[in-house]
N, C-alpha and C positions, 0 to 999 in steps of 0.2 A: 504494500499500500504506499510505499515511498513515493513522494511527488504527487499524491492523490489530489491535494488541494489545487495545485496548479493545473493539473490535467483536467480536472473537473471545470474550473473557471474558463479554461481555454475552449473546452468543448461547448460550454454554454454561450460564451460571447460569439462563437462561430455560427450560432443559429440565428443571430439577429443582424438584420441589414441596417445600415445607417439611416436610411429614409424611414424605417419603421419607428425610430425614436427622434425624428425631427432633425437629423444631421445630414449635411450634403455628402454625397458619396465620393466626389472628386475623382470620377472615372474608375478605371479598372484597378482592382486591388490584388496584391500578391496572394493574400489568403482571405477566405470568406469571413464575413461578420464584422463586428466591431473591433477596432484597435484597442490596446490597453489604455492608451491616452484618452480615448473617447469614454471608455467605462469610468476612468478616474474622474473625468470632467462631469459626467452625468451623476456620479455618485457623490460628488463634492469632496473628494480627497485628493491629495497630491499625487502626481504621476509616480513619483519615486515610491510613495507608500504603496500604491496598488501594484507596482512592479515587484516590490519586495514580498507583498502578500502572495502574488501568483507564483513567485519563485520559491516560496516556503522559507524565506528569510525573516528575521525579526524586523518588522518595519519600525524605524525610529520615528514615531508619530504620536502626537498627543491624543489621538483617537484611541489609543490603546488603554486598556483598564489598568488599575493599579497593580494587579497581579501579573501584568505583562501580556495578557491575551488580547485578541482583537475585540473591540467593543461591539455590543449589540447594535448600536447605531450605525456603525460602518457596515456590518454584515447585512443589516436590513436594507441599507441603501444599495449595496451591491446586488442583493437579491431582487430588489425592485428594478434596477437597471436591466438585469439579466432575465427578468420576467420568470423567476423561479416559482414553481408551484409550492404547496405547503410541504410536501415530502422533500423536495429539493432544497427548500430553505432550511429545514431541519438538518438535512445531510450537511449543508454548508457549514452550519454551526458546529456540527460534530466534528468535521475534518479540520476546521479552522482552529478549534480549541479542543484538541483531543484529550481524553483522560490520560492519566499516567500510563504509558505503554506497558504491555505485559500480557501474557497469555490469559485468557478468560478461564475461569474454573471449569473443571470437567462438569459435564452435564449431570445435573442431579436426577435421581430416578423420579418417575411419576409418582406422586403421592397416592396411597391406597384409596383415599377418598376421591381423587380425580379418576382413577381407573374404575371405581364403582360407577361414577357419573358416565363415563364412556360406555360401560357395559349396559347401563340402563337405557342408552339411546339405540334401541334395537331396530328402529326404522331409519336411522341416520348413520351412515358410515362416518366415523370420527376418529381422529388420531392426534397425538401431541407432537409438536415440532419445538426444537430449540432454535437459537439465533443462527446456527450454522445450517439449519434445515435438516438436522438429523431427526429421524423418527424415533421417539422415545416410548411411545405406547399407542395402542390402538384397540378398537372393539372388533367383535367378530365379523360384523358386516364390512368394516373397512379392510379387514384381512382378506375376506372373500373377494372384494373389489380389487384390491392392490397387492395382495399376496405378500404382506410384510413378513409373516412367519416363515415363508418359503424362501425369502431372499437371503443372500449371504450378507455379512456385515458391511461389504462395500456397497451394497444396494439399499442400505437402510437410511441413506442420505438422498434427499430429493434431487438435488442437482446432478449427482452421479447417476441416478436412475434416468433422468431426462437426457443426459448427454452421452452416457456410456453404455446404456442398456440398448441393444439393437432392436428390442421389441417396443420401445418407447414411441416410435413413430406410428406404429400400428395401433397402440393403445390411445393415442391422442391424435384425432383427425386434423386438428388445427395445431399441430406440433410447433410450428414457427412461433405462434402466439404464446404458447405455454413456455417455450424456451426463453423468449424475451422477458416474460413476466418473472420467471424464475431467477434470471441474472439480475434483473432490476431489484428484486427483493433481497437477494444475497448481497449486492453491493450496498444497499441501504443499511442492512444489518452489519456489514463489515465496517462501515463508517462509524457506527456507534460502538464498535469493539475494536479500536485501534491496537495494533500489536498483538492480536490474538494469533498465536502461532498456528493452531489448528485451521483457522479460516485461511490464513496465508497459504498453508500447505494444500488445502482444498482447491484454492484458485489456481495455484501453480500446477497441480495435477490435472485439472480440467483444461487449462491453457495448453498444456503439452499434448493432451490426448484428443482434444476436440477443436477443430478449426472453427466450428460454429460458436462454441463458447468464446474463443479468442476474439472473434469479430464482435460479438455482442458485448463482451466486457470492455472492449475498446470504445464503445459508444457512450459509456459513462451515464447510462440511464439509471435512475433511482425511483422506485415506486413500491409501496407496500402492496402486498397481496392480502388485503384484509377482507375482501368480499368480491363476489363476481359470479360467473358461470363458467363451468368447464364441461367440455364434451369428451366422453370416453367411449371407446369401442371395445367392449369387454368380450373375450372369446366365448363366454357362456351367456351373459345377459344381453349382448348386442349393444346397440348404440344408446347411450345414456346422456341425458341433459341434466347437469347437476349444479344448481346453485350452491354457493358455499359461503359460510361466514367463519371469521376467526375470533376467538375469545381469549382475552388475557387471563392468566391464572393468578389469582392473588397469592403473594408470598413466594412466587416463582417467576420473577420478572423476565426471564429469558425463555419462558415456555408459553406456548399458545395452543389452544385447541382448534383444530380445523374440522368443521362439521359440514357435511353435505346435506342440503335441505331441500329435497325434491318436493314439488307441490303434491299434497295428498290427493290420491285418486288419479294422478298423472300416469302415463305410460311408464315413465322412468320409475315411479314409486312402485308400481306393479312388478316391474322387472327386478328391482332390488329385493322385493319380498321373495320372489321365486329364486333369486340368487342365494338369499339367506337360507331358504329351505334346502336348496341343492348343497350348499356348504355343510349344513347340519347333517344331511343324510350321509355325506362322505366321511364325516368324523364321528357319527354316532355308532 
């Protein structure tokens, strides 16, 4: 994640054309988007300050806080100029003022009460993820849907399953969209856990093994996967349309429950019920 702040800022100013923010373009440019000088002007900071910020050096500027970090006012101004959305704005703050570097603690096990909650959701496939998108626990219907118990330890991580499992493109008809969402969420989480060795190793492994991952990671997209709809083509249940929600677990800040919530009475709900019965008959 070294140089992440500068890479992120450069990628974001490249998206914005001068005329979009009321500046003259002055003809052809060597690189697309805003120049650093223009971002500094629009944000109300010195050019030297912004250059140092983008280069990851300590800007000698009164806009820094007493503790030496970049002030909220400056980051808010840069976010406004670069038209960052809420997730990108939070990410900018995280990478501009990282917590003390070091590996995040090993994933805590899913609490028994949380597992009971999962097991009680017999109509909803549900599982628990940590910030690295490792799957820590699941219920029976999620297992029937995604085969967590049959996966090796290398496949208990969602990005590895998406990019390294050759069956992933068959499981997800819109694989490109799923892949992009996965990388955007992983980058967002990585920004909030700077220096986490396991995350760095995961990114390095996927970058070596997958050209698609390398390309998507280089885009510097950040976005939470907190709700939406996924489409799966299950080998037994067929094509499924699965809305999903994510829920934070109190007392376990790096764990979230991902629950699929098909509309009651829908074809997908009926197919999931049949899938659950089929899975039970196999293990009964």
